[in-house]
C-alpha positions in Angstrom: -78.6 -37.2 6.9 -75.4 -35.2 7.6 -72.6 -36.6 9.8 -70.8 -35.2 12.7 -68.6 -35.6 15.8 -67.7 -34.0 18.8 -64.4 -33.2 20.5 -63.1 -31.7 23.2 -59.7 -30.2 22.3 -57.4 -31.0 25.4 -58.6 -34.6 25.4 -56.5 -37.7 23.8 -52.9 -38.6 25.0 -51.7 -35.3 23.4 -52.9 -32.4 21.0 -51.3 -34.1 18.0 -53.4 -36.9 18.6 -56.8 -35.0 18.4 -55.4 -32.7 15.7 -54.7 -35.8 13.5 -58.4 -37.2 14.1 -59.6 -34.1 12.6 -57.8 -34.5 9.8 -58.4 -37.9 8.9 -62.2 -37.3 9.7 -62.7 -34.9 7.3 -60.6 -37.3 4.7 -63.4 -39.9 5.9 -66.1 -37.8 4.6 -67.4 -36.3 7.9 -69.6 -33.0 7.2 -69.0 -31.6 10.7 -66.8 -31.3 13.6 -68.0 -29.7 16.7 -65.5 -28.5 19.6 -67.0 -28.6 23.0 -66.1 -26.5 25.8 -66.4 -27.0 29.8 -63.8 -27.0 32.0 -61.2 -28.1 29.9 -59.6 -26.0 27.0 -61.1 -23.4 25.6 -63.2 -23.7 22.4 -62.2 -20.9 19.8 -58.6 -21.6 20.1 -58.5 -24.9 18.7 -61.3 -24.0 16.0 -59.0 -21.5 14.9 -56.4 -24.2 14.6 -58.3 -26.8 12.8 -59.2 -24.6 10.2 -55.9 -23.7 9.4 -55.6 -27.9 8.7 -58.9 -28.5 6.8 -60.6 -27.7 3.8 -63.9 -28.6 3.2 -65.4 -29.6 6.8 -67.6 -27.0 9.2 -66.6 -26.5 12.5 -68.4 -25.4 15.3 -68.4 -24.5 19.0 -70.4 -27.0 21.0 -71.1 -25.1 23.0 -69.6 -21.8 24.2 -71.4 -21.0 27.2 -73.7 -18.0 27.2 -72.8 -15.8 30.3 -68.8 -16.5 30.4 -68.3 -14.0 27.3 -70.5 -10.9 26.4 -72.6 -11.1 23.3 -70.3 -9.1 21.4 -67.2 -11.0 22.0 -68.9 -14.3 21.0 -70.1 -12.3 17.9 -66.4 -11.0 17.4 -65.4 -14.9 17.7 -67.9 -16.0 15.4 -67.2 -13.4 12.7 -63.4 -14.3 12.9 -63.5 -17.9 12.9 -66.4 -17.7 9.9 -64.1 -15.3 7.8 -60.6 -17.1 8.6 -62.1 -20.4 8.0 -63.6 -19.4 4.3 -67.3 -19.6 5.8 -66.9 -22.8 7.6 -68.1 -21.8 11.2 -71.3 -22.9 13.1 -71.7 -20.8 16.0 -73.1 -23.3 19.0 -74.1 -21.5 22.3 -75.6 -22.5 25.3 -76.6 -21.8 29.2 -74.4 -24.8 30.7 -75.5 -24.7 34.3 -74.9 -23.6 37.5 -72.0 -25.6 38.5 -69.8 -24.5 35.5 -71.2 -20.9 35.6 -71.1 -20.1 39.1 -68.9 -22.7 40.2 -65.8 -22.4 37.9 -66.6 -18.7 36.3 -68.4 -17.2 39.0 -71.0 -15.5 37.1 -74.7 -16.1 38.5 -76.6 -19.2 36.4 -80.4 -17.0 37.0 -82.7 -16.3 34.1 -80.8 -18.8 31.7 -83.7 -18.4 28.9 -83.7 -14.8 28.7 -79.8 -14.3 28.9 -79.5 -17.1 25.9 -82.4 -15.0 24.1 -80.9 -11.5 24.2 -77.4 -12.8 23.8 -78.3 -14.4 20.1 -80.4 -10.9 19.6 -77.0 -8.8 20.0 -74.9 -11.3 18.4 -77.4 -11.0 15.5 -77.3 -7.5 15.5 -73.5 -7.4 15.4 -73.5 -9.7 12.4 -75.7 -7.6 10.6 -73.0 -4.5 10.6 -74.1 -1.9 12.2 -74.0 0.4 15.5 -74.9 -2.1 18.5 -77.6 -0.6 20.7 -79.8 -3.0 22.7 -82.2 -2.2 25.9 -83.0 -5.7 27.5 -83.4 -7.3 31.1 -80.2 -9.0 31.1 -77.8 -6.4 28.8 -77.8 -3.1 28.0 -75.8 -1.7 25.4 -74.4 1.1 25.5 -74.1 0.9 29.3 -76.8 3.5 30.8 -75.9 6.6 32.5 -71.9 6.8 30.8 -70.8 9.0 28.6 -70.4 6.0 26.1 -72.6 6.2 22.0 -73.3 3.3 20.4 -70.5 1.3 18.3 -70.3 -1.0 15.7 -67.4 -3.5 15.1 -64.5 -2.8 12.3 -64.7 -6.2 11.2 -67.6 -7.7 8.7 -69.3 -11.1 8.7 -68.5 -12.3 5.2 -70.8 -15.4 5.4 -74.2 -16.0 6.8 -73.2 -17.7 10.5 -75.7 -20.2 11.7 -76.6 -20.1 15.4 -77.2 -23.9 17.4 -78.4 -23.6 20.5 -77.5 -27.0 23.0 -81.1 -27.8 25.1 -83.0 -30.0 27.1 -85.7 -28.1 29.1 -89.0 -27.6 27.4 -88.8 -24.0 27.8 -85.0 -23.7 26.3 -86.5 -26.0 23.4 -89.1 -23.7 22.8 -86.5 -20.9 22.3 -84.3 -22.9 19.9 -87.4 -23.6 17.9 -88.1 -20.1 17.4 -84.7 -18.6 17.0 -82.3 -21.1 16.1 -80.6 -22.4 12.9 -80.2 -25.6 14.9 -80.6 -27.6 17.7 -77.8 -29.2 19.3 -79.5 -32.5 21.7 -78.1 -35.3 23.5 -79.9 -37.6 26.0 -81.6 -38.7 23.0 -84.4 -41.5 22.7 -86.1 -41.3 19.7 -88.9 -43.1 20.8 -89.9 -40.5 23.7 -88.9 -37.8 21.1 -91.9 -36.8 20.0 -93.6 -35.5 23.3 -89.9 -34.6 25.2 -88.4 -32.9 22.0 -90.2 -32.1 19.0 -93.5 -30.9 20.9 -91.7 -28.1 22.3 -89.3 -27.2 19.2 -92.4 -27.5 16.8 -94.3 -24.5 19.2 -91.3 -22.5 19.0 -91.4 -23.0 15.3 -94.9 -22.2 14.7 -94.4 -18.7 16.9 -91.6 -17.7 14.8 -93.6 -18.8 11.6 -90.7 -21.2 10.5 -91.3 -24.7 8.9 -89.6 -27.9 10.4 -87.3 -27.7 7.7 -86.0 -24.6 8.7 -84.4 -26.1 11.7 -81.2 -28.6 11.7 -81.8 -31.1 14.5 -78.3 -32.5 15.4 -78.5 -35.5 17.8 -75.3 -37.3 19.3 -74.6 -40.2 20.6 -71.6 -42.7 21.5 -71.1 -45.2 18.3 -69.5 -48.9 18.7 -69.4 -51.8 17.0 -69.6 -55.1 18.8 -68.1 -58.2 17.2 -70.4 -60.7 19.3 -72.8 -61.0 22.4 -70.0 -60.9 24.8 -68.5 -58.0 23.5 -71.5 -56.0 23.7 -71.8 -56.8 27.3 -68.6 -55.3 28.1 -69.7 -52.3 25.8 -72.7 -51.7 27.9 -71.0 -52.1 31.3 -68.8 -49.2 30.4 -70.9 -47.3 29.2 -73.3 -47.3 32.2 -70.4 -45.9 34.0 -70.4 -42.3 32.1 -74.3 -42.1 32.1 -74.4 -42.8 35.8 -71.8 -39.6 35.5 -74.4 -37.5 33.5 -77.5 -38.4 35.7 -75.4 -37.5 38.9 -72.9 -35.5 38.2 -73.6 -33.2 35.4 -74.7 -30.1 37.1 -75.9 -29.6 40.7 -77.9 -31.6 43.0 -81.0 -29.7 42.3 -80.2 -29.1 38.9 -79.4 -31.5 36.0 -80.6 -31.3 32.5 -79.7 -34.8 31.4 -81.4 -36.3 35.0 -84.4 -34.0 34.1 -84.1 -35.3 30.2 -83.9 -38.8 30.8 -87.3 -38.8 33.2 -89.1 -37.2 31.0 -88.5 -40.2 28.2 -89.8 -42.8 31.0 -87.1 -43.6 33.4 -88.0 -41.1 36.1 -87.5 -43.2 39.1 -83.9 -44.5 37.9 -82.5 -41.3 37.5 -83.7 -40.1 40.7 -82.2 -42.7 42.3 -78.8 -43.1 40.4 -78.8 -39.3 40.8 -79.2 -39.6 44.7 -76.6 -42.3 44.9 -74.0 -40.7 43.0 -74.0 -37.4 45.3 -73.8 -39.7 48.3 -70.6 -41.1 46.7 -71.6 -44.4 45.8 -70.6 -44.1 42.3 -70.3 -47.9 41.6 -74.0 -48.5 43.3 -75.3 -45.5 40.8 -73.7 -47.3 37.4 -75.1 -50.2 38.6 -79.0 -49.1 38.6 -78.5 -48.0 34.9 -80.2 -50.4 33.1 -79.2 -52.1 29.4 -82.0 -50.6 27.9 -81.7 -47.0 29.2 -77.7 -47.5 27.2 -78.8 -49.2 24.2 -81.9 -46.7 23.6 -79.6 -43.8 23.9 -76.7 -44.8 22.0 -75.4 -46.3 18.8 -74.3 -49.5 20.7 -74.3 -53.3 19.1 -73.5 -55.3 16.3 -73.2 -53.8 12.8 -77.0 -54.5 12.1 -78.3 -53.1 15.1 -77.0 -49.8 14.6 -78.2 -49.6 11.1 -81.4 -50.4 12.5 -80.9 -47.8 15.0 -79.9 -45.2 12.5 -83.4 -46.2 10.6 -85.3 -45.2 13.9 -83.3 -41.8 14.4 -83.9 -41.0 10.6 -87.6 -41.7 10.9 -87.6 -39.5 13.9 -86.8 -36.7 12.8 -82.7 -36.0 13.1 -80.8 -34.4 10.5 -77.4 -34.2 11.8 -75.8 -37.4 13.5 -73.5 -36.8 15.8 -71.0 -39.5 16.1 -68.9 -40.2 19.3 -66.8 -43.2 18.2 -64.7 -45.8 20.5 -61.2 -46.9 20.3 -58.6 -47.3 22.7 -56.2 -45.5 19.8 -56.3 -43.3 16.9 -57.1 -45.7 14.3 -59.2 -47.5 16.2 -61.7 -44.2 16.5 -61.1 -43.5 13.2 -62.0 -47.1 12.1 -65.3 -46.9 14.2 -66.2 -43.6 12.7 -65.7 -44.4 8.8 -67.4 -47.3 9.1 -70.3 -45.4 11.1 -70.3 -42.8 8.5 -71.0 -45.4 5.7 -73.7 -46.6 7.3 -75.1 -43.3 8.0 -75.3 -42.6 4.1 -76.8 -46.2 3.6 -79.4 -45.4 5.9 -79.8 -41.7 4.8 -79.7 -43.0 0.9 -82.9 -45.2 1.3 -86.2 -44.3 -0.1 
């Protein structure tokens, strides 16, 4: 299994702290650093900076929202980052949700499946280097009715650029299996992943005539090592608040893909009540409904032996790349957690 992490470039006490984290993570042997983009900083600017400060590690966008940039602009960005990093860039795309798309960017969220599919098709056409001509339901290039003719961009992709899709719904998972090089997942419960995630992924793979080995399954979770039961209890309690936000505050009142994902994995009643309480403003009450089982099933939190065993379960369920979100109050603490987690992933991945 490979190792990865996801950061928000604007997170931390200062930009320099996050840069130090990225540089030191590469020294620890991390394989991939994904940079998030939601309502903070943009991903490409930070990725270009991190490309100049690292030498080996792959760098990816996780994710750039489809619809906030034109498909050709996304392709231009991907080619630029890939060329300047020496082929170390991975293009992560996702549909986001109505709150970010409509509430922040002022663009419609409607028809996300078609928009993602057509965007990937256009991006790959641009990467091929020819003149760009596309006629779809969401995009028309060149725009009909005017004087424009098809164009090509002047720069060429010097390296292959893998495309990863962030997907949680069955329809988007099927599309990921059909057209993507990798899946960026979250809210992952390996015990329930067969029906919730892998079945639609494999349906998409079959439709495109591809094998499971041709799709990188990249799953993420918070990792934290507890020295004793008391410390573990405190960690779980803190994580309940974050999970309540995902279930109740990510997306709109009716469209929350995280809530839907947990519902499909056996927690429909709890997820619905957490959402209702969160939307009503009862944040503490929402967090109080989240169970210990929900936290431990979807994270890598526990004693070292517990984390090692969960990594074995992840490996056996079909995870190829483990995306680690290390806990810690300081930079040194986060790096220590990350370093030990990387060692455990390598240990478990090397077991026969």
